[in-house]
N, C-alpha and C positions, 0 to 999 in steps of 0.2 A: 297019501299026499296032501289030501283035504285035512286031515288031522294034525300034519306037520304046519300047513300053514295056519291052522286056527291056533295051534299052540304058539307059533312065532309072533302072532298078533297080541298075545299077552304082553304087558308093557314091560315087566322085569327081563322076561326071556327073549323078547326082540332086541332091547339094548345090549344085553349081555352077549346074545349071540352074534349081534353086528359087531360089537368090539372084539370078540374072540376070532371072527373071520378076520378082521384087518390085522390082528396080531399074527395070526397065522400067515397072512400074505407078508408081512414084514420078515418073519422068519424064513420062508421061502424066497424072498428076495435075497437074503444074505447068501443062502445056498446058491443059488443062480448066479450071483455076482462072483462066488468063488469058483464056481466049476464050469460055467458056460461063457461062450465069446460074446454075446448078446447079453448086456447088463440088465438088470432089473431096476437098479436105482436110477431116479432122474439125476440127470448131469448137474443140475442146479443143486442138488443136495450136496454135492462135493464142493461147490461153489460157496455155498452157506457154511459148511464146515471148516474150509480154510479160512472164511473171513472171520469165523469164530476163533480159530487158531491165532491170527494176527491179533485179535482182541485180547486173548489171554497174554500176548507178549507185550502187551502195552502199546501195539500199533494201532493204525487205522484200518478197518477193514476193507476199505477201498484199495490197499495195497494189492488185493486179489483181483487180478483183471477180470473182467465181466461181472463183478458183483456190483448191482445197481439197484441196490435196495436200501431200506432204511438201518442204520446201525442197530437199531433195537432187535432186529430179526437177528443180527450175529450175537448180540449179547444175549439172547433168550436161548440160543444153541451152544453156548459155551459149556454147557455138560457134555456136548458132544466129546469135548478135548478132556474134560476132567473125569467124566462117569463112562460114558460109552458111546460109540459112533451110531448106535441106534437110538439115541435120546430124541432127537428131533422127529424121528419118524414115529415115535410113540405119542411125542406132543401133538404132532399133526393128525394121528388116527383119533385121539382123544378128542381134539377139536371137531373133528368130522362126525363122531359120534354126538358130541355136545349139540352139533347144528342140528341133527335129527331131533333130538330131545327138545330144542328151542322151537322147532316146526310144531311139535306135539303141543307145546305150552301155549303158542299162539293161537293154533285151531282151537284149543280148549277155550281160551279166552274170546276168541270169537264167535264161541256159542255151539261148536261142534261137539258132539258127543265123545266120551274117551274112548270108545272101540273105534268110531270113525277116524277120530283124530289119529290113532295108533297105526290104523291102515295106510292112512295118506303118509304119515311120516315114514312109514316101512319103505315107501317108494324111494326115499332117498337112502335109508339105513342099509337097505338090501341090495342097492342099485351097484352093479359092477364097477361103473365109471367112477364115482367118488372114492369107491374102496380101493381101486387101483391108484388113482391119482394121490392120495393120503400117503397109502401104502409105499408108494414108490419115492416119497420124500419131497412132494411139492407143497409149498406153503399156503397155497390157497384156501385151505380148510380154516385157517387162522382168520382170513377175511370173511369166510362164509358165517363163522361163528360170532364174529364182531359186527357183523350187518345185522344178523338174525337176533342177536342179543339188543341192538338197537330198536328193531322192531317190536320185540317183546315188551321193552321198557316203554315204547311208545303207547302199546297197547294197554299198559298198565297205568298209564298217565304218570311214569316216574322220568320227567322230563330231564331231569339234571344227569341222572346214570344214561338215559338215552344219548344226551348230546356229549357225554364224556366218551362213551363206546364211539360215536360216531366219530368224533374228532380224531380218536386213536385209529379208527379204520381208515380215514383219509390219510392220516400220516403214514400208515403201513404200506398203502398204495392209492394212488391218486383217483382210481377210477370210480369209488365210491361217492365221490363229489357228483355224480348224475343222480344221485338220489336226493339231492337237496332240494329240488323242485317239489317233488312228490311230497316229501316232509314239510316244506312250507305250505302247500297247499291242505294238507291235513291239519294244519296248526293255526290257518287264517280264521278270522271271526265271519261266520257265514250271516250275510245280511238276512234281516227278517223278509217276509214276503211283502209286508208294508213299506220297508224301506226300497224294494225292488221297485214295486209298483210307483213308488212316489217319484222317482227319478225316471223321465222319459227320455231325455237326451242322451245320446250314445256317450258323450265326452264325460257327462256328469257319473252316468254308470261305470265308465273307465275309473273315473277318480275313486268312486266308491269301493270299487275292485281293488285298487291299489292301497287305499287305505284299511282294508281287510286284513292286510299283511302286519299292520303295526299294531301289534298287541303284545301284552307281556310275556306270554308262553312263547311266541317265536322270537322275541328279543333275546329271553333268557337261553333257549336252545342255541341261539346263533352266538351268544356271548361266550357260553361254556363250551361249545364244540370249537369256535374260534380259538379259545383260549388254549385248549388241550392241543390243539392241532400246532399253534404257534409256539406254543412252550416246548413240545417235544422237538419240532423243527429246528427251534433255536439251540437247544440242548444238544443236538446231534451236528449241528452245521458245520463245525471244524473238525470234526472227525476225518 
């Protein structure tokens, strides 16, 4: 068992094994759906597929009752109709494994050793919960990959890429908007010690704090992220 754990901690083996396990769960899910009363596939996956079918027929995905997602998701899953009903699940498990890879890359950029970063990322990659969620056809793994991609680009100071990914993630689902404050705090200009000591009054310190958010990097991030979000939302608004 110890040798198996050590082997799984090797980078290529870890990511390959985590993908194959998820792929096996997709295959098992297809078997369970066909032979058992209790289905393996998430009911939302059928909703996604039906919405994608409406897209291929030139109609609105919202003709499918209970579809409450961006039309972009339905467009992404149109291969469910043209290629295979399992396409979306494959996409979701790829995003799930990609999330583990992004965790690994972020940790390495933060200064962790390669082996430690692999062991930490394995907590995601070998976790039964994300395995089951993505292989059952839940689209949350796309959000995970987008948010983690944003964090990786932020760590590498590639702000335009980070902002584009963040704008896309908020378009896909609204809840990543809650990360806006931490992102803004990480991009603000930190006052020097001398500047902090210079201002003794509370209201002046507050003005300095507010002013620290007005800088090129934060304005660039907000402009690009807002532009991506508004463009996609406007593009799909009438669907």
